[in-house]
Each structure stands twice: as C-alpha cells, then as structure tokens.
C-alpha positions in Angstrom: 2.6 10.8 -16.8 3.2 8.3 -19.6 6.3 6.8 -17.8 4.3 6.3 -14.6 1.4 4.6 -16.4 3.6 2.3 -18.5 5.6 1.2 -15.4 2.6 0.6 -13.2 1.2 -2.8 -12.3 -2.2 -1.9 -13.6 -1.2 -0.5 -17.0 2.1 -2.2 -17.6 2.3 -4.1 -20.9 -0.5 -2.2 -22.6 0.1 -0.9 -26.1 1.0 2.8 -26.7 -2.4 3.3 -28.3 -4.1 2.1 -25.1 -1.8 4.2 -22.9 -2.8 7.2 -25.0 -6.5 6.7 -24.2 -5.8 6.1 -20.5 -3.7 9.3 -20.3 -6.5 11.3 -21.8 -8.8 10.6 -18.9 -6.3 10.9 -16.1 -6.5 14.0 -13.9 -3.4 15.1 -12.0 -4.1 16.1 -8.3 -1.7 17.6 -5.7 -1.9 16.9 -2.0 0.2 18.3 0.9 1.6 16.2 3.8 -1.2 15.2 6.1 -4.0 16.2 3.6 -7.0 13.9 3.3 -7.7 12.5 -0.1 -11.1 10.9 0.7 -12.9 9.7 3.8 -14.7 6.4 4.5 -18.2 6.8 3.1 -17.4 9.3 0.4 -18.9 8.5 -3.0 -16.6 6.3 -5.1 -16.5 8.5 -8.2 -13.2 7.1 -9.4 -9.9 5.7 -8.3 -6.3 6.9 -7.9 -2.7 6.1 -8.7 0.3 7.4 -6.9 2.6 9.3 -9.2 4.9 10.9 -6.5 4.8 10.4 -2.8 3.0 7.9 -0.5 -0.6 7.4 0.7 -1.9 5.6 3.7 -5.2 3.8 3.7 -6.7 3.4 7.1 -9.8 3.0 9.3 -10.6 4.6 12.6 -12.6 3.1 15.4 -15.2 5.0 17.4 -12.7 5.3 20.2 -10.3 7.0 17.8 -7.8 4.1 17.3 -6.3 4.1 13.9 -5.6 0.9 11.9 -3.5 1.3 8.8 -4.6 -1.1 6.1 -1.9 -0.3 3.5 0.6 2.2 2.4 0.9 2.9 -1.4 3.8 4.3 -3.3 4.5 5.4 -6.9 2.8 3.4 -9.6 0.3 1.7 -7.2 -3.4 2.2 -7.6 -5.9 2.5 -4.7 -9.6 3.1 -4.2 -10.3 1.0 -7.4 -12.9 -1.3 -6.0 -15.8 1.3 -6.1 -15.1 1.7 -9.8 -17.0 -1.6 -10.4 -19.7 -1.6 -7.8 -20.3 2.1 -7.4 -20.3 2.0 -3.6 -18.7 4.5 -1.3 -15.0 4.3 -0.3 -14.7 1.7 2.5 -11.8 3.4 4.2 -9.9 6.7 4.5 -6.9 7.9 2.4 -4.3 10.5 3.5 -1.1 11.8 1.9 1.9 10.9 4.1 4.1 13.5 2.3 3.8 15.9 -0.6 2.0 13.8 -3.1 0.9 13.8 -6.7 -1.9 11.5 -7.7 -3.5 10.5 -11.0 -7.3 10.4 -10.7 -9.4 8.2 -13.1 -13.1 9.1 -13.2 -15.3 6.0 -12.8 -17.5 6.6 -15.9 -14.6 7.2 -18.3 -12.6 4.3 -17.0 -15.4 1.8 -17.2 -15.9 2.9 -20.9 -12.2 2.1 -21.5 -12.5 -1.3 -19.9 -15.3 -2.3 -22.3 -13.1 -1.5 -25.2 -9.8 -2.9 -23.8 -10.0 -6.6 -22.7 -6.4 -6.6 -21.7 -7.1 -3.7 -19.3 -9.8 -5.7 -17.6 -7.4 -8.6 -17.1 -4.8 -6.3 -15.6 -7.4 -4.9 -13.2 -8.4 -8.5 -12.2 -4.8 -9.4 -11.5 -4.3 -6.3 -9.3 -7.4 -6.9 -7.4 -6.5 -10.6 -6.8 -3.1 -9.5 -5.5 -4.7 -7.0 -3.2 -7.1 -9.6 -1.9 -4.2 -11.9 -1.1 -2.4 -9.1 0.8 -5.5 -8.4 2.9 -6.0 -12.1 3.6 -2.4 -12.3 4.9 -2.8 -9.1 6.9 -6.0 -10.5 8.5 -4.3 -13.7 9.3 -1.3 -11.9 10.9 -3.5 -9.6 13.0 -5.8 -12.3 14.2 -3.6 -15.3 14.6 0.0 -14.1 15.1 1.7 -12.3 18.0 3.3 -9.0 17.3 6.9 -10.3 17.1 5.8 -12.7 14.4 4.0 -9.9 12.5 7.1 -7.8 12.6 9.4 -10.6 11.5 7.0 -11.3 8.6 6.8 -7.7 7.6 10.6 -7.3 7.5 11.0 -10.4 5.3 8.2 -9.0 3.1 10.0 -5.7 2.8 13.3 -7.4 1.9 11.5 -9.2 -1.0 9.8 -6.0 -2.1 13.0 -4.0 -2.0 15.0 -6.9 -3.5 17.6 -6.8 -0.8 18.2 -9.9 1.4 20.7 -8.1 3.7 18.7 -5.1 4.9 15.6 -3.1 4.5 14.7 0.6 4.6 11.6 1.6 6.5 9.7 4.1 4.4 7.3 4.9 7.2 7.7 6.1 10.8 7.8 3.5 13.5 4.5 4.9 14.8 2.9 4.2 11.5 4.5 0.8 11.4 3.0 0.0 14.8 -0.4 0.9 13.5 0.1 -1.2 10.4 1.0 -4.2 12.6 -1.9 -3.6 15.0 0.1 -2.6 18.1 1.4 0.5 19.8 4.8 2.3 19.4 6.0 1.3 22.9 5.4 -2.4 22.3 7.0 -2.2 18.9 10.1 -0.5 20.3 10.5 -3.3 22.9 10.2 -5.9 20.2 12.8 -4.2 18.1 15.2 -4.1 21.1 14.6 -7.8 21.9 15.1 -8.9 18.3 18.4 -6.8 18.3 19.6 -8.4 21.5 18.9 -11.9 20.1 21.0 -11.1 17.0 18.1 -11.3 14.5 18.4 -7.7 13.3 20.4 -4.5 13.7 18.6 -1.2 13.8 20.3 2.0 12.5 17.5 4.6 12.2 15.3 3.5 9.4 17.9 1.0 8.1 17.4 -2.5 9.5 19.9 -5.2 8.8 18.6 -8.7 8.7 21.3 -10.6 10.5 19.5 -14.0 10.8 16.9 -14.6 8.0 16.4 -18.2 9.1 15.6 -17.0 12.7 13.2 -14.4 11.3 11.4 -17.0 9.2 11.0 -19.3 12.1 9.6 -16.4 14.2 7.2 -15.4 11.4 
C-alpha cells in the first residue's frame, strides 16, 4: 500500500510521516470484473484510489445509452469531489477487471487535510487537472467530429504512455467508442479509413502512429 500511495499523483512528495497517517485511514476493497463500486446518487461517504486494475466512470441516459467519462488505472483517485461538498456521487463507477481499491472515508480524510497543508495543495492540483480533462472532453464531444476525437485520443495516449511510435489500447474498442461518444461500427470504419490513409496501423490493441503530423492536423 505504501508504494502505491507514494507513487500516486495525489500523495506523491509527501513526507513518510504524512504517508503513515494516510495509510492508517485507507481501507482496501476488492471488486470482481463488472462489479459496481457505486451508483450515481449514492452518498459520497469517501473517495477511492486504484491500487490494481481499472475502473470506468460513466453516466447512463434514460434510453440506456452509456457515456464513459473516464477510465482510471493504478495510482489514480476518483470520486474525490464529494469529499469536500458532501453531495452524492455524480456518476457511476464499475470495475473493468479484477480490481483492488483503497477507500478513504470522508470524515477521516478531511481531518487529515486540516493538519496537512501540502495534502490540500496536492488535492487542488489533482482536481484542477481533472477539470482540464473534462473541459477538453466536452469540447471534443460537442465541437469535433469523431475522426478528430479519435486522432486526439491516440495522440493523448502516446504522451501518457511516453511512446511516440505506437500506443496500446487498455480498453476494448466498444469502450473506446463510448468514451469518444460514438458507436463501435462507426469507430471501426474510422480506424479502417485512417489505416487506408497511412495515418495508423492497427494490430489488435497495438496501434502504430505512422503519421503524427497528419494525426495532429486531423485532431
């Protein structure tokens, strides 16, 4: 647990003494693939951090259409906004695979924040980064066509995975379609067209970025 906390964007850089206090309030929880973690409207009694596995955050329309908002992996916190305003969770969370989470109870965590100014600053930085991500996602979904969304996502992945030549999709193409606000059939056609145009080469979940300049222009 200590290694996960120290390497996370939220707790990274904190002193061993502070990490000791954080570790004391963390509760380990296990979830199977496809198991719900919380539903939209559930009380925000605390927040989570992924230790092992992946979690998708999503909303569902009245017609049953799913829109993935984000997918979180090891070291990433989620559900942290209710910690401060005490409101219910604004979306659903589900484990995409066998997952271990660290749960931080709201009351205990707020007490720690009062005694650790550096923790409050880390939390502010994480929330600011999260806000920028959602602002970009809203812009993409509302202003850009699906090919531009896909090109932008592939370039984002290459930066996140620190590999300019290719990326590894960590989610299924159906989940990627939901994340980009489209349907799998449309996404498959766009992948095929981008391959024909020499922008990318698709081999299963490995996607080679053959023309980064062209992808940037498309995005």
